[in-house]
N, C-alpha and C positions, 0 to 999 in steps of 0.2 A: 612523549610516546614515540617509539620507533615507527617509521613509515610502514614497515611490514606488519604492524599490528592492526592497521586499518583494513577493513573489509572492502569498503568503497571509498575511492578517491576521485573526486571531480576536480580537475585542475585547469583553470583558466578557460572554461568552456564558453563558446559563443555559438549562437544559432540564429539564422535569419530565414524568413520566408519572404522572398522578393525583397522589397525595400524595408520590411519590418524586422528589426533586430529584436528578437524575443528573449534571448539570453545574452548577457553582456559580461564576459570575463568572470564567470561563476566558478567558485572554488568551494569545495565542501569535503570533509573527511569524516568517515563514520566507522565506529567499531562495534563489535558484537556486545550483547548484554546491555544495550542502551536503546532508548526511544528518542528519535529526533523529530521535532515538530517543524513543519514548514507552513507559514501563514502568509497571507497576502490577498489582495483583491482579485476577483476574476480577471484573467488576462495579464496577471503579473508575471507569468512564466513558470508557475509551479508544475502544471501538467506537462509542459514541454520538457522541463528538467526531468521529471519522472520517466517520461517516454524515452529520453536520451539515455538515462541510466539503464533502462531495460533493453536498449538496443532497437527500439521501435523507430527511432530517429537517429540520424548520424550527426555528429558535431561538425560545424564549419571550422572551428578552431578549438584547440585544447584537447585534452584526453580524459577519458573515464576508465578507471581501472577497478576491476572487481576481483577480489582474491588473487591479485597479482597479474591478472590478464587484462589486456587493453581491449575495450569494446570496439568492434569494427575492425580489429586487426587480429587479435588472438582468438576472439570469439564473437559471433554475430549477435546472439541473443543471451539475455540473462537467464541462467539456469539456477537450480536450487533456490528458487524464489517464489513466494506467493504474491500475486499482483492484483490489485483492484485499481484500475485507472478509469475505465469506462465500464458500464454494465455488461457483464459477460453475455454472450449470445446463447443463452439456454434454450433448449427445445421446449417450446411453450406448452405443448400438449402432453409432455411427460411430467411425472412427479419430480420433486426435488431429489429424492433418493435415486431415481433412475437416471437423472441427469448426471449426478456424481458417479454413479456406477459406470456409465458409459465412458466418461473421461478417465476413470481409474483403470478400467480394463484395457484401454488403449495402450497402457504401459505394462500389460500382462500381470496386473495385480487384481486379486480376486477375494480379498478379505472383507466379506460383507459385514461381519460384526464390527470391524474397525470403522467402516464407512458409517454405520449406524451411530457409533460413538462420536464421530466427528460432527454429525448433524445434531446430536444432543448437546454437544459442547457449545454450539452456537445458538441453541435454544429452539431447534426445529425437531419435530416428531418424524423419525424415519419411516413410520408406518402411514403417514399422511398420504392419501391417494390424490389429493387435489392437484391438478395440473399447474405448472409454474405460471402459465398465462393468467391464472386467477389468484395468484399471490398478491398480497399487498406490497407496497414499496419496501417496508421494513422486512418482510419475509424474503423478498428477493435479495436484499442486502445481506441478510443472514446467510442465505445460500451462497452468495458471492464470497463471503468470508470462509464458509466451509470449503469451497473450492480452493481458496488461497492457502489454507492450512492443511489440506488433506494429505499432502505428501511430506509433511513435517519439514518445511524448508528452513534454511538458516537465515534467510532474508525475507522480510515482508515490506512491500512498497504499497502503501494504502492511501488512495486519494479520497478523502471524505468517507472514512469507513463507518461513521455513525449516521450517515444520511438515511432518513426515513424511519429511524428507530425511535420508539417512545422512551420514556424515562427509565423504565425497567430494562429495556433492551440496551440502552446506552450504558447503564451500570454493569450489565452482564458482559458486554464486549470490552469495556475498560478492564474488568477483572481478568478476562481472558488474555488481553494484550500484556497486562502486567505479569501474568503467570508465564507467558512466552518469553518476556524479557528475562525473567529469573532463570529460564532454560537456556540463556545465552544467545537468544536470537537478536538479530539486528532489525529494528523496525523504524521505518521512515514514514511518517504520515502527514497529510495535509488536513487541516480542519479550520472551519470558520467559527468554532466554538471555543471560547476562552477556557472553560472548565476542562475540556479535553486536553488542552495544552498544559494547564496548571497541574492536573492530576497525573498525566501520563509521561510528560516529556522531561528528559534529562538535559537536553539542549534544544534551543529554539532559534530558528532562523526566519527572517522576514524577507519576502521578495517584493520589490516594487519596481516596475518598469524594466524587468529583466535583470535587476541587480540584487544580489543577495547580501545580507548582513546579519551578523549574530545579534540577537535581541534578548531583552529580559521580558518576562510576562507582563509586567506593569506598563511597558511601552507599546504593547502590541495593538494593532488595529484589527480586532476580530469581533465578529458579531454572531450571536447565537442563532442557530437555525431551528431549535426546538425549544419548547417551554418545559423546564423541569417540573 
């Protein structure tokens, strides 16, 4: 594949925090219309890699290129992307719909019917008046996914997108991600669940001690976080 066909290129990236080298010469190339799985134990470097791709952290060495632009040089933050890395700071006294509406109108967008359809797509009732502070973990995760997809981004960066979801919720979100893949989105996700990786991912990479390597599903060290 020609280099220009890759949407995201991570090239020999290293990142340290004081004396702790969290990413060690990491390289990864990703194209549209595929789902890439990233697995590894907590502390292996997955989240730091995600934050570096998004522009939340700068690299000590190497480059990250998104759509031909170098992060930290040509652009500071990743745009045209839906991101779940840490739980979004929703306004806890507002409903899920009103949280999304507030964020949506910041960009001068006002299509309420569309916002309602996004909430339904992730399995939430747009008419629900319950404040987000009283949502279950699974409902908050669904709302985070709604925020990530509501502007129809070309890229999704998702750290544990199934966290807190029950069996039906996991199935629904898997179906949603596979549909978005068919729409030529690029999706990179981290998961501790082997089934997520088996069902969703076209390519799988494992991180251990800040080093990334391509892996097969059968060789992965992943543990389920929910009971189907």
